[in-house]
DRENLO-446827 format. One record per residue: residue in three letters; x negated, z negated, y of N, C-alpha, C, CB in turn. Coordinates in steps of 0.001 Angstrom, whole numbers, padded with zeros to 6 digits, always signed. Atoms other than C-alpha are relative to their C-alpha. Glycine has a CB too. Example, Ala and Ser with C-alpha at 12.3 -4.5 7.8 and 13.67 -1.06 7.14 Angstrom:
BEGIN
ala-000890+000000-001190-012300-007800-004500-000900+000000+001200+000992-001246+000027 ser+000820+000060-001190-013670-007140-001060+000770-000730+001090-000414+001415+000462 
END
This chain:
BEGIN
met+001222-000782+000207+042126-033430-008294-000076+000463-001446-001255-000827+000370 gly+000092-000530+001344+041552-031196-011285-001421+000359-000352+000889+001200-000154 asn+001326-000390+000462+038641-029758-013215-000360+001419+000424-000081-000121-001507 gly+000304-001341-000482+038787-026371-011428+000518+001097-000902-001465+000154+000162 tyr-000497-001009+000929+040436-024613-014376+001454+000313+000317-000148-000474-001463 ser-001394-000416-000113+043645-022628-013987+000254+001047-001055+000330+000543+001425 ala-000332-001010+001003+045505-020313-016303-000543+001357+000403+001512+000080-000204 ser+000457-001321-000446+044589-017331-014140-001511+000122-000098+000451+000266+001437 ser+001455-000074+000071+040886-018199-013903-000466-000002-001447-000637-001164+000764 gly+000364+000008+001406+040754-018932-017623+000194+001359-000638+000805-001033-000741 leu-000241-001339+000520+042280-015549-018413-001071+000961+000485+001387+000497+000412 leu+001034-000863-000545+039798-013855-016079-001317-000195-000734-000183-000266+001486 asn+001237+000266+000729+036861-015563-017790+000044+000582-001402-000263-001496-000068 leu-000149-000535+001348+038215-014539-021185-000158+001519+000009+001366-000395-000591 ile+000120-001449-000102+038544-010915-020068-001447+000398+000220+000876+000537+001133 gln+001367-000363-000332+035032-010891-018634-000967-000187-001160-000463-000804+001170 leu+000837+000139+001186+033603-012018-021959-000129+001322-000748+000568-001070-000925 thr+000039-001288+000693+034413-008521-023222-000735+001067+000797+001404+000468-000298 tyr+000697-000971-000831+032541-006799-020388-001379+000307-000590-000132-000522+001447 glu+001350-000370+000403+029371-004893-021190-001008-000547+001009-000133+001536-000125 thr+001083+000450-000870+026163-006402-019797-001069+001075+000066-000600-001338-000500 arg+001045-000999-000208+023683-003929-018317-001100-000609+000862+000576+001289+000664 arg+001147+000579-000694+020231-005033-017243-000727+001084+000783-000962-000685-001001 ile+000736-000911-000870+018492-003324-014321-001247-000716+000503+000886+000490+001191 val+001266+000557-000487+014811-004005-013572-000526+000915+001097-001049-000150-001162 val+000540-000740-001137+013527-002915-010163-001470-000382+000162+000812-000295+001313 gly+001424+000235-000198+009747-002591-010081-000373+000352+001426-000842+000816-001002 gln+000378-000232-001396+008687-003014-006458-001519+000120+000099+000523-001146+000917 gly+001427-000245-000123+005292-001452-005907-000525-000335+001377-000306+001428-000321 leu+000588+000187-001323+002913-001674-002991+000711+000891+001015-001515+000307-000025 asp-000612-000670-001160+004477-000629+000356+001507-000160+000082-000327+001457-000032 phe-001464+000017-000076+008175-000637-000578+000555-001292-000603+000594+001229-000727 arg-000385+001250+000645+008635-004315-001434+000646-000946+001002-001217-000667-000649 asp-000716+000925-000869+010869-007049-000090-000945-000889+000803+000934-000858-000821 asp+000940+000872-000712+007865-009216+000822-000525+000669+001271-001173-000378-000916 asp+000509-000727-001155+006517-006521+003153+001066+000098+001089-000469+001400-000413 ile-001088-000134-000968+009907-006004+004787+000254-001336+000683+001288+000508-000686 arg-000149+001333-000600+010247-009767+005311-001063-000229+001073-000094-001098-001084 ala+001079+000179-000978+006881-009768+007075+000284+000806+001261-001358+000419-000604 arg-000321-000815-001167+008005-006918+009327+001200-000561+000752+000271+001442-000418 gln-001135+000647-000655+011298-008709+010005-000474-001129+000912+000987-000541-001046 ala+000531+001114-000786+009305-011704+011230-000662+000482+001292-001003-000797-000831 gln+000620-000579-001189+007613-009371+013716+000984+000830+000812-001185+000855-000397 gly-001038-000699-000761+010925-008010+014971+000462+001299-000604-000483+000264+001358 gly-000425-001236+000655+011372-005166+012499+001455-000056-000425-000872+000282-001205 gly-001419-000039+000314+014897-004015+011718+000327+000411-001417+000673+000911+000921 glu-000247-000415+001373+014460-003055+008058+000726-001094-000781-001315+000358-000691 glu-000789+000893+000820+016553-004634+005356-000552-000001-001429+001490+000413+000020 thr+000495+000078+001369+015285-005879+001986+001092+000407-000982-000501-001418-000315 leu-000978-000296+001040+016946-004938-001293+000964-001167-000172-000703+000313-001329 val-000862+001176+000139+018249-008496-001601+000971-000095+001174-000848-001286-000095 asp-000886+000007-001172+019613-008389+001979+001104+001033-000158-000798+000273+001287 phe-000959-001090+000159+021282-005066+001249+001078-000361-001013-000717+001282-000429 met-000967+000363+001033+022917-006342-001921+000953-001087+000487-000723-000466-001260 gln-000851+001081-000494+024189-009516-000260+001000+000497+001043-000856-001112+000594 arg-000878-000510-001054+025629-007581+002672+001103+000891-000567-000814+000776+001033 asn-000942-000997+000494+027366-004924+000585+000859-000466-001170-000742+001212-000403 phe-000772+000506+001133+028602-006980-002368+000358-001458+000281-000801+000137-001347 thr-000374+001336-000464+030444-009961-000931+000835-000774-001017+000762+000106+001295 thr-000731+000673+001072+032571-010709-003997-000588+000422-001339+001521+000326+000064 asn+000516-000254+001348+031653-010869-007693-001518+000134-000025+000628+001255-000568 phe+001449-000104-000102+028014-011125-006588-000605-001397+000038-000410+000810+001254 thr+000704+001277+000038+025642-013979-007394-001488+000239+000161+000290-000756-001314 leu+001446-000034-000165+022101-014363-006088-000567-001269-000615-000406+000133+001508 thr+000545+001157+000706+020301-016633-008538-001238-000532+000710-000338+000366-001450 asp+001187+000342-000779+016959-016604-006728-000470+001271+000684-001134-000621-000901 ser+000447-001133-000807+014838-014200-004672-000245+001269-000812-001254-000368+000728 thr+000257-001179+000826+014318-011849-007633+001045+000228-001099-001356-000120-000627 his-001027-000167+001036+017459-012240-009785+001387-000063+000632-000142-001087-001103 met-001365-000030-000509+021054-011329-009020+000925+000616-001045+000075+000790+001328 glu-000997-000534+000935+024271-010409-010812+001199+000512+000776+000438-001078-001026 tyr-001239-000534-000568+027229-008247-009929+000933+000357-001145-000274+001245+000909 ile-000999-000298+001013+030422-008008-011989+000958+001045+000554+000763-001283-000432 ser-000899-001069-000396+032318-004737-011671+001246-000045-000866-000692+001372-000107 asp-001253+000024+000757+035929-005177-012678+000528+001412-000239+001053-000835+000737 tyr-000384-001393+000234+036522-001432-012258-000692+000541-001247-000347+000871+001224 gln+000762-000543+001122+033772-000562-014718+000087-000891-001243-001454+000182+000403 gln+000040+001008+001054+034180-003727-016811-001434-000163-000515+000954+000385-001159 val+001427+000128+000280+030427-004151-016629-000576-001140+000836-000747+001331+000293 arg+000761+001044-000682+028257-007121-015742-001427+000515+000195+000015-001351-000813 phe+001330-000498-000315+025115-005903-013998-000929-001175+000318+000055+000995+001188 gln+001013+001017-000251+022093-008210-014168-001238+000706+000548-000335-000818-001305 ile+001057-000717-000724+019457-007082-011646-001154-000948+000264+000534+000594+001335 glu+001175+000817-000262+015926-008405-011422-001098+000844+000623-000500-000663-001289 ile+001106-000656-000687+012880-007539-009322-001311-000492-000601+000048-000274+001532 thr+001355+000377+000399+009301-007473-010583-000997+000755+000863-000244+000291-001509 arg+001092-000646-000738+006052-006678-008765-001271-000005-000840-000248-000713+001355 asn+001086+000201+000951+003864-006999-011839-000114+001231-000905+000233-001289-000842 lys+000194-001219+000795+002372-003967-013645+000358-000215-001471-001448+000476+000114 glu-000282+000258+001413+002590-005535-017109+001495-000181-000231-000763-001242-000482 glu-001443+000188+000133+006203-006616-016582+000739+001329+000149+000508-001008+001042 phe-000612-001317-000167+007038-003098-015414-000107+000805-001292-000664+000763+001163 lys+000152-000707+001270+005607-001578-018595+000904-000613-001068-001470-000030-000461 asn-000873+000654+000974+007468-004161-020675+001453+000415+000193-000128-001519+000107 ala-001367-000450-000268+010692-003106-018954+000215+001411-000559+000293-000029+001522 leu-000116-001353+000557+010075+000551-019857+000094-000029-001519-001192+000856+000428 asn-000008+000139+001456+009558-000595-023450+001246-000694-000539-001213-000759-000437 thr-001152+000801+000428+012824-002578-023526+001202+000885-000307+000368-001028+001078 gln-001100-000828+000479+015689-001063-025475+001226-000095+000915+000377-000406-001419 gly-001320-000095-000594+018733+000111-023549+000168-000512+001409+000915-000694-000828 ile-000164+000496-001358+017985-001054-019999-000253+001112+001016-000946-001180+000256 his+000146-000934-001119+017781+000658-016612-001197-000475+000824+001322+000077+000881 val+001220+000360-000721+014354+000688-014900-000135+000880+001231-001248+000138-000910 ile+000196-000709-001262+013748+001644-011271-001384-000347+000536+001113-000365+001037 tyr+001230+000259-000748+010395+002051-009551+000245+000341+001455-001199+000819-000570 gln-000143-000165-001441+010479+001601-005792-001362-000289+000613+001120-000946+000593 gly+001330+000232-000534+007071+002132-004220-000755+001283+000260-000782-000859-000934 his+000864-001129-000328+004169+004422-003387-000331+000801-001256-001291-000487+000680 ser+000400-000864+001121+003419+007407-005659-001508+000161-000114+000636+001363+000147 arg+001461-000095-000019-000295+007181-004768-000478+001433-000222-000600-000914-001063 tyr+000347-001420+000047-000484+010972-004304+000189+000612-001391-001433+000188+000444 gly-000271-000527+001326+000821+011483-007833-000804-000631-001107-000241+001438-000008 arg+000791+000657+001045-001426+009059-009709+000825-000970-000834-001166-000736+000621 gly-000817+000902+000793+001378+006742-010827+000718-001025+000845-000842-000692-001019 ser-000688+001102-000655+003221+003545-009966-001010-001123+000223+001221-000494-000847 cys+001091+000891-000398+001124+000938-008157+000530-001381+000363-000775+000595+001184 phe-000530+001358-000114+001564-002850-008233-001047-001015+000454+000576-000433-001323 asp+000785+001207-000212+000229-006160-007001+000942-001146+000351-001060+000210+001118 pro-000912+001116-000288+002368-009324-007307-000591-001027+000946+000396-000681-001279 asp+000664+001031-000794-000205-011365-005372-000407+000507+001374-001217-000515-000733 val+000463-000619-001234-000481-009148-002303+000160-000915+001206+000744+001286+000239 ser-000232+000850-001162+000919-011794+000062-001115-001022+000185+001336-000711-000130 ser+001058+001006-000093-001990-014111-000730-001395+000620-000030+000137-000999-001130 ser+001298-000675+000053-004753-011482-000673-000095+000990+001147-000204+000720-001362 asp+000177-001051-000996-006124-008733+001541+000879+001179-000394-001503+000428+000118 tyr-000976-001030+000354-003224-006311+001560-000594+001405+000059+001201-000087+000923 val+000422-001372-000277-005064-003265+002879-001057+000496-000974-000527+000101+001406 his+001166-000457+000748-008223-003176+000766+000008-000490-001445-001265-000460+000686 gly+000263+000525+001330-009139-003425-002882+000466+000861-001148+000617-001302-000125 glu-000232-000768+001227-008771-002265-006455+001472+000146-000343-000714-000648-001152 lys-001429-000118+000271-005016-002843-006493+000559+001366+000391+000751-001085+000734 trp-000465-001310-000440-004693+000548-004793-000409+001121-000966-000539+000294+001387 glu+000379-001021+000978-006212+002343-007796-000025-000594-001404-001375+000607+000350 gln+000112+000439+001382-007515+001064-011129+000546-001401-000232-001428+000054-000428 gly-000403+001394+000185-006659-002582-010522-001104-000805-000638+001257-000088-000846 asp+001009+000875+000603-008565-005574-011817+000592-000890-001084-000654-000862+001070 gly-000613+000771+001077-006251-006781-014593+001346+000575-000383+000155-001457+000406 asn-001296-000453+000497-002845-006533-016250+001093-000024+001062+000419-000849-001162 arg-001067+000226-000964-000907-007522-013151+000040+001031+001121-000144-001361+000587 asn+000014-000863-001176-002051-005049-010516-000655+001355-000278-000722-000693+001136 gly+000560-001335+000136-003213-001484-009926+001005+001000-000525-001191-000033-000901 leu-000849-001118+000395-001872+001794-011255+000503-000111-001435-000751+001290+000169 tyr-000561-000382+001290+000486+002297-014150+000034+001525+000041+001455-000646-000264 arg+000253-001433-000140-000506+005900-014828+001016+000856-000760-001399+000323-000484 leu-000872-001013+000613+001893+008775-015489-000240+001343+000688+001511-000414+000106 ala+000414-001113-000845-000039+011580-013836-000557+001175-000793-001028-000469+000986 tyr+000789-001093+000539-001559+014959-014470-001430-000502-000244+000012+001230+000969 pro+001351+000489+000291-005098+014619-015879-000884-000144+001238-000667+000924-000974 tyr+000819+000053-001212-006637+015330-012453+000904+000145+001226-001094+001117-000015 val-000870+000051-001178-005066+014551-009080-000854-000013+001269+000928-001251-000048 pro+000756+000022-001259-006339+015335-005546+000454-001150+000897+000158+001338+000742 val-000289+001125-000900-006553+012402-003137-000793+000194+001281-000348-001375-000667 pro+000743-000137-001261-007472+012550+000573-001120-001033+000111+000952-000138+001194 leu+001096+000941-000200-010835+011006+001381+000396-001129+000941-001221+000723+000544 asn-000368+001061-000939-009175+009110+004207+000794-001124-000661+000804+000581+001140 asp-000676+001073+000726-007052+007186+001680-001020-000955-000614+000915+000580-001094 ile+001063+000822+000578-010201+005982-000083-000706-000792+001097-001014+000878-000768 glu+000634+000681-001128-011795+005151+003260+000860-001153+000502-000267+000986+001135 his-000927+001012-000518-008706+003212+004310+000111-001205-000929+001379+000612+000212 his-000277+001087+000942-008175+001188+001119-001245-000551-000703+000972+000477-001032 gln+001267+000504+000522-011794+000887-000085+000084-000423-001472-000461-001171+000835 tyr-000052+000258+001435-011165+001107-003845-001030+000871-000710+001421+000266-000559 his+000880-000829+000821-013511+002377-006550+000812+001148-000610-000684-000851-001118 phe-000725-001185+000438-012615+005867-007745-000867+000822-000947+000437+000851+001209 ala+000672-000781+001041-013481+008335-010516+000111+001486+000311+000600-000305-001393 pro-000041-001421-000336-014245+011801-009073-000687+000847-001071-000656+000241+001358 val+000607-000941+000943-015462+014904-010914-001239+000598+000658+001015+001124-000424 ala+001254-000473-000578-019127+015636-010189-000158+001501-000210-001190-000749-000612 val+000172-001446+000115-020095+019248-009564-001001+000372-001086-000446+000578+001328 glu+000886-000269+001130-022745+018931-012279+000802+000307-001267-000933-001197-000241 glu-000904-000349+001091-019742+019256-014624+000810+001228+000419+000942-001202-000364 asn-000900-001097-000314-017485+022299-014874+001259-000532+000662+000351+000793-001263 ala-001274+000386-000611-014406+022156-012697+001085-000050-001069+000395+000986+001132 pro-001080+000067+000994-011361+021019-014741+000879+001238+000085+000852-001270+000203 pro-000865-001185-000031-009098+023909-015761+001239-000239+000852+000414+000396-001419 ser-001162+000084-000890-006206+024642-013433+001185-000672-000678+000400+001390+000475 ser-001150+000540+000718-003673+023696-016117-000023-001517-000106+000065+000594-001374 glu+000099+001447+000103-004967+020106-016146+000059-000690+001361-001278-000373-000706 arg-000031+000565-001341-004737+019639-012398+001433-000129+000513-000827+000859+000954 his-001260+000131-000736-001853+018417-010271+000296+001332+000699-000068-001181+001041 pro-000329-001284-000649+000054+021420-008780-000650+000205+001362+001479+000110+000159 asp+000623-000144-001318-001425+020696-005349-001471+000390-000088+000136-001290+000778 ala+001441-000261+000142-004942+021219-006766-000285+001237-000832-000689-001196-000625 arg+000208-001195+000833-004465+024539-008550-000556+001180+000781+001301+000405-000651 arg+000707-001001-000798-006032+026483-005720-001479-000017-000378+000186-000264+001528 gly+001430+000015+000235-009717+027327-005739-000634-001284+000511-000650+001197+000654 leu+000654+001244-000387-011888+024233-005624-001313+000279+000718-000245-000880-001226 ser+001276-000071-000712-014868+023621-003373-000878-001164-000428+000216-000012+001539 lys+000929+001099+000255-017943+021438-003691-000064-000864+001254-001425+000532-000396 ile-000133+000906-001140-017337+018460-001428-001141-001010-000013+001371-000725-000025 thr+001040+001018-000123-020265+016356-000231+000639-001310+000437-001101+000441+001008 leu-000632+001278-000280-019165+012736-000314-000694-000698+001171-000025-000894-001248 pro+000622+000742-001100-019717+010798+002935-000795-001194-000526+001070-000475+000997 glu+000875+001086+000454-022463+008222+002614+000744-001324-000101-001186-000150+000944 ser-000742+001264-000015-020006+005421+003404+000831-000222-001258+000901-000048+001206 leu-000840+000122+001189-018061+006144+000189-000790+000065-001303+001042+001082+000004 arg+000769-000222+001224-020896+006713-002269-000093-001255-000856-001392+000486+000342 gly+000057+001238+000768-021037+003066-003284+001297-000354-000707-000382-001115+000894 leu-001294+000254+000629-017364+003216-004332+000265+000900-001209+001101+000184+001014 val-000180-000840+001187-017838+005877-007026-000131-000866-001249-001039+001167-000025 ala-000004+000820+001216-016985+004273-010381-001201+000330-000875+001304+000210-000791 ser+001157-000173+000868-019832+003771-012822+000265+001077-001051-000361-001327-000677 gly-000123-001077+000966-020390+006822-014997+000542+001289+000585+000869-000431-001112 phe-000567-001191-000633-018871+009259-012513-000862+000485+001173+001423-000291+000484 glu+000855-000348-001131-021780+009543-010044-000554+001417-000136-001146-001002+000123 ser+000659-001302-000075-023152+012915-008976-001400-000196+000564+000820+001002+000877 ser+001367+000122-000507-026911+013221-008535-000158+000670+001360-000986+000605-000992 ser+000051-000701-001281-026222+015534-005587+001007-000549+001007+000249+001477-000211 asn-001066+000571-000841-023341+013397-004167+001062+001040+000361-000597-000590+001281 arg-001020-001022-000219-021104+016451-004464+001022-000035-001144-000650+001409+000114 tyr-001106+000128+000945-017711+016490-006183+001006+001122+000253+000683-001396+000125 trp-001005-001051-000124-014910+018963-006853+001172-000487+000849+000492+000447-001391 gly-001134+000293-000859-012154+019053-004258+000354+001212+000827-000297-001191+000903 tyr-000346-001114-000885-010782+021174-001442+000344-000547+001380+001189+000828-000577 ile-000372+000358-001367-010097+021157+002273+001297+000727+000350-001141+000360+001015 ser-001283-000564-000410-006548+021691+003536+000256-000424+001436+001164-000463-000945 gly-000115+000342-001411-006234+021888+007296-001171-000871+000423+001330-000715+000281 asn+001040+000938-000412-008128+018921+008676-000253-001086-001041+000376-000637+001318 glu+000068+001054+001008-007860+016938+005428-000869+000431-001178+001408-000366-000488 thr+000854-000241+001163-010541+016769+002753+000530-000773-001186-001462-000394+000290 asn-000524+000610+001224-009260+016090-000759-001053+000063-001095+001301+000704-000458 ile+000942+000052+001111-011323+015044-003751+000788-000186-001287-001041-001146+000190 leu-000709+000038+001271-010256+015499-007361-000400-001265-000763-000302+001274-000842 leu+000259+001235+000729-009903+012199-009240+000540+000091-001423+000624-001195+000729 leu-000510+000146+001362-009549+011505-012943+001225-000909+000046-001098-000576-000964 ala-001246+000768-000044-005961+010298-013392+000566-000116-001418+001039+000671+000960 gly-000480-000061+001381-003899+011053-016525+001266-000771-000274-001043-000491-000897 trp-001218+000669+000454-000804+009958-018390-000159-000581-001409+001174+000978+000030 glu+000276+000575+001313-002267+009204-021831-001511-000102-000184+000644+000855-001135 asn+001426+000245+000230-005618+007876-023066-000768-000070+001319-000593+001097-000895 ser+000582+000051-001333-006356+007136-019424-000942-001188+000142+001097-000069+001056 arg+000857+001140-000294-008805+004711-017840+000800-001306-000008-000689+000193+001355 ser-000843+001189-000108-005848+002305-017560+000716-000367-001292+001010+000203+001076 thr-000662+000315+001271-004667+002391-021200-000207-001476-000353-000540+000910-001139 pro-001329-000462+000409-002475+000635-022334+001022+000138+001122+000536-000926-001008 phe-000949-000105-001101-000951+000834-018859+000109+001452+000460-000422-000909+001173 asp-000313-001385-000326-000041+004486-019004+001172+000462-000856-001234+000917-000214 leu-001209-000496+000648+002887+006592-020158-000231+000290-001478+000494+001252+000702 gly+000274-000326+001391+001201+007690-023359+000024-001197-000921-001315+000666-000105 ala+000024+001228+000792+000850+004093-024549+001281-000806+000152-001187-000852+000396 thr-001283+000662-000234+004475+003280-023660+001075+000633-000862+000394+000074+001487 glu-001027-000506+000912+007342+003599-026123+001180+000617+000739+000491-001114-000897 met-001130-000486-000804+009941+004235-023356+001330-000149-000744-000219+001471+000385 arg-001284+000273+000655+012924+002570-025007+001131-000207+000999-000120-001223-000888 cys-001051+000198-000997+014788+002119-021714+000976+001181-000047-000612-000157+001427 lys-001016-001056+000011+017986+004109-021298-000095+000881+001241+001399-000610-000097 thr+000108-000742-001256+017371+005150-017671-001282-000395+000705+001224-000260+000911 phe+001181+000264-000812+014194+005497-015610+000124+000783+001300-001309+000380-000761 cys-000020-000612-001323+014324+006194-011865-001347-000232+000661+001156-000573+000873 his+001248+000144-000765+011005+006883-010175+000297+000408+001436-001172+000875-000613 phe-000358-000244-001382+011846+006533-006495-001197-000168+000930+001117-000929+000418 gly+001151-000148-000876+008333+006978-005142+000074+001339+000717-001315-000122-000794 cys-000020-001239-000781+007538+009775-002695-000272+001228-000880-001036-000075+001129 ser+000192-001299+000662+007923+013332-004064-000202-000140-001501-001190+000723+000605 ser+000250+000288+001420+008206+012009-007604+000414+001146-000917+000735-001260-000408 lys-000322-001174+000817+009852+015202-008898-001236+000884-000160+001164+000808+000634 leu+001222-000796+000054+006696+017153-008011-001068-000680-000845-000531+000252+001406 his+001088+000711+000646+004370+014467-009318+000240-000251-001492-000225-001304+000698 tyr-000200+000606+001320+006052+013256-012511+001058+000642-000885+000349-001402+000176 trp-001084-000529+000820+009049+015293-013671-000540+000683-001253+000849+000980+000810 lys+000536-000707+001165+007013+017599-015938-000724-000952-000942-000947+001113+000443 ile+000735+000950+000847+004868+014715-017176+000956-000782-000885-000830-000969+000861 ile-000947+000809+000756+007887+012699-018269+000882+000860-000897+000863-000817+000946 arg-001070-000744+000656+010267+015446-019327-000442+001102-000961+000850+000594+001027 thr+000263-001238+000740+008451+018451-020791-000805-000238-001274-000735+000984+000886 ser+000625+000126+001317+007119+019065-024286-001524+000025+000063+000483+001108-000903 ser+001459-000003-000145+003578+019590-022990-000555-001392+000263-000410+000933+001124 tyr+000435+001352-000349+003476+015932-021993+000818-001024-000795+000146-000249+001532 lys-000692+001089+000696+005702+012907-022837+001223+000468-000775+000414-001054+000988 asn-001172-000565+000676+008778+014997-023767+001130-001021-000149-000396+000530-001372 trp-001075+001012-000011+011200+012172-022853+001246+000667+000568-000403-001282+000851 met-001147-000799-000416+014365+014292-022741+001302-000655-000419-000088+001405-000582 lys-001311+000549+000343+017981+013176-022628+000616+000807-001132+000934-000006+001230 asp-000628-000658+001138+020108+013989-025644+001249+000756+000450+000356-001028-001092 thr-001221-000752-000251+023230+016189-025888+001036-000358-001057-000279+001524+000004 pro-000411+000325-001369+025881+015046-025155-000828-001167+000555+001509-000347+000041 pro+000934+000957-000596+024035+012797-022673+000400-001457-000202-000129+000274+001464 thr-000243+001430+000229+023871+009192-023862-001249-000857+000215+000519-000214-001409 asp+001240+000776-000041+020203+008199-023530-001096+000807+000711-000452-000389-001438 lys+001188-000601-000604+016863+008899-021806+000334+000774+001284-000678+000930-001004 phe-000309-000563-001304+018155+009543-018303-001182-000232+000941+001299-000621+000578 ala+001105+000161-000949+015606+010106-015530+000360+000641+001336-001302+000621-000563 tyr-000285-000486-001350+015851+010578-011750-001238-000162+000870+001206-000756+000619 phe+001211-000087-000807+013285+011408-009081+000381+000260+001459-000943+001119-000533 thr-000215-000384-001392+012861+012179-005367-000631+001363+000250-000588-001063+000967 thr+000440-001370-000223+012361+015666-003951-001077+000122+001068+001170+000848+000378 ala+000942-000049-001122+010068+014782-000992-000395-001432+000349+000626+000736+001246 pro+000326+001371-000428+008435+011796+000743+001255-000768+000383-000979+000023+001184 ala-001231+000772-000110+011073+009071+000658-000303-001407+000517+000720-000068-001361 thr+000148+001376-000460+011648+005457+001708+000632-000949-001006+000636-000186+001393 tyr-000514+001036+000899+012683+002182+000102+001519+000042-000153-000415-001360+000501 val-001461-000007+000105+016386+002952+000729+000478+000719-001250+000611+000649+001226 cys-000397-000653+001269+016382+005057-002481+000724-000969-000912-001229+000569-000727 ser-000581+000944+000957+017016+002035-004657+001238-000677+000567-001030-001053-000398 cys-001184+000610-000614+019474+000511-002171+001223+000894-000151-000254-000288+001480 tyr-001136-000919+000079+021707+003588-002005+000396+000269-001449-000332+001316+000704 trp-000264-000253+001423+021353+004262-005728+000816-001144-000601-001329+000179-000778 leu-000706+001147+000563+022446+000744-006668+001384-000161+000604-000804-001268+000212 phe-001307+000131-000641+025267+000723-004142+001037+000868-000705-000089+000380+001484 tyr-000980-000892+000612+026960+003750-005664+000113-000208-001501-000359+001435+000285 leu-000076+000273+001434+026061+002915-009247+000942-001168-000271-001400-000298-000570 leu-000822+001189+000205+027694-000509-008966+001427+000207+000481-000613-001188+000710 asn-001345-000269-000516+030682+000943-007074+000711+001143-000727-000080+000320+001471 tyr-000690-001039+000781+031533+003585-009683+001403-000494-000331-000792+000352-001313 pro-001367+000550+000001+035364+003336-009709+000780+000156-001302+000772+000641+001077 glu-000730-000200+001248+036210+003916-013386-000557-000892-001102-000062+001469-000427 val+000451+000765+001164+036022+001995-016644-001035+000816-000765+001198-000374-000922 asn+000988-000701+000827+032843+002918-018486-000818-000970-000838-000929+000834+000876 ser+000696+000942+000868+031870-000163-020450-000058+000534-001428+000688-001374+000031 tyr+000249-000443+001379+030411+000598-023890+000209+001508-000151+000918-000754-000972 gln-000063-001453+000019+030391+004297-022993-001335+000536+000526+001208+000531+000855 ser+001184-000617-000589+027719+006775-021923-000090-000343+001481+000026+001527-000197 trp+000209+000297-001426+026207+005922-018539+000022+001263+000849-001326-000729+000202 trp+000212-001264-000689+026056+009611-017602+000873+000164+001241+000254+001133-000943 asn-000904-000241-001126+029142+009811-015370-000301-000934+001169+001452-000170-000442 ser+000278+000941-001091+028263+006687-013404-001342+000317+000666+000000-001450-000527 leu+001290-000368-000573+024646+007810-012934+000118+001234+000887-001019+000247-001107 glu-000184-001204-000800+025672+011250-011732+000831-000285+001251+000666+001092-000835 tyr-000776+000431-001181+028214+009634-009399-000925-000631+001036+001114-001009-000407 ala+000940+000644-000910+025437+007514-007919-000901+001038+000669-000848-001038-000752 lys+000862-001030-000569+023168+010549-007445+000752+000842+001024-000562+000893-001104 lys-000779-000869-000883+025877+012725-005900+000303-000687+001319+001300+000421-000677 asn-000418+000676-001223+027040+010127-003411-001184-000506+000821+000915-001153-000338 ala+001207+000365-000740+023570+008856-002511-000545+001209+000746-001071-000572-000950 asn+000492-001212-000648+022550+012441-001775+000889+000413+001168-000092+001135-001010 lys-000914-000311-001101+025646+012978+000354-000316-000878+001208+001472-000196-000439 leu+000353+000908-001084+024723+009912+002406-001343+000381+000623-000044-001442-000510 leu+001313-000387-000502+021081+011018+002689+000075+001272+000851-000966+000205-001165 arg-000180-001212-000812+022194+014449+003941+000612-000335+001350+000883+001018-000736 ser-000637+000383-001268+024400+012830+006560-000987-000684+000932+001192-000923-000258 glu+001033+000674-000784+021380+010814+007702-001194+000909+000301-000475-001239-000734 arg+001093-000965-000173+019150+013941+007681-001328-000601-000448-000095+000453+001471 ala+001166+000724+000518+016699+012055+005535-001165+000938-000347+000397-000803-001236 gly+001061-000930+000354+014770+015172+004484-000394-000045-001459-001190-000268+000829 trp+000282+000074+001430+014786+014270+000803+001282-000332-000740-001098-001054-000302 gln-001156+000233+000855+017232+014000-002070-000450-000654-001300+000750+001320-000285 leu+000251+000467+001360+017501+012402-005478+000236+001170-000941+000912-001222-000370 tyr-000070-001126+000933+016947+014794-008366+000253-000503-001405-001293+000831+000043 
END
């Protein structure tokens, strides 16, 4: 019996000491989280969690430390990937503030209001409450990266029963330039149903119970105060975030429409990649998407077949986007990564 050491294993360990370590933080928001999928699995659902997906697809060089931490060593890339999952709003912001890491958001876009979290959802009422909007602390609710004003269907408020900040008609309608693209049409004066009047946030009440919004088809939308800087949620918004991460993927529904201009353009955060591309990479979705975004993205990112340790991540990121999109097209998913 020996101590488990051999010349070949010792050489391998020595080589791996020179590998680059890359940290990936996956922020799982409400709806697209492993806990929810586990619950559906228990009821006979066929979905697969991110952890399940990783274990099934990476059978060698893969270590699952616990339910939220894993590691994969790519000998092709000469990179050690350390992947962790968080469901906490404050931890998500801290990840965005962390120098040189890769941050992914997997969850609901909340109609373009931001990224939405609650780490304690399994022990609370999942459907109702402030976690679906403002939140009630540092751990849950919206991390805001939105246009100043965003339209939200009244039926979402009715369903989730959260307090909200609408724009009373006693005030002038916000200028079109400050509204989400979906709300740049002509606005109407919407009378709020009596059942929702008690949910209007303090200071935003209308004496006439009428608020700016619009009707589209059979759906009534009301304009809510949202924002990306100096918001109701500060410091949990993009304006109060340094954004030191190297890559940010927002894989919520239609995130290109909701957030690309907010993150990328000079009118807002102006978080633009440099030339040649070495930093500040960002990726989005083109339409309503599902939790498989992060699964497919990670699969191809970790399977990039060339050495790229201590080099720009650009080629491996673009490889992941190209091949994930090819797979999504073959599945007729109806959305792509952008």
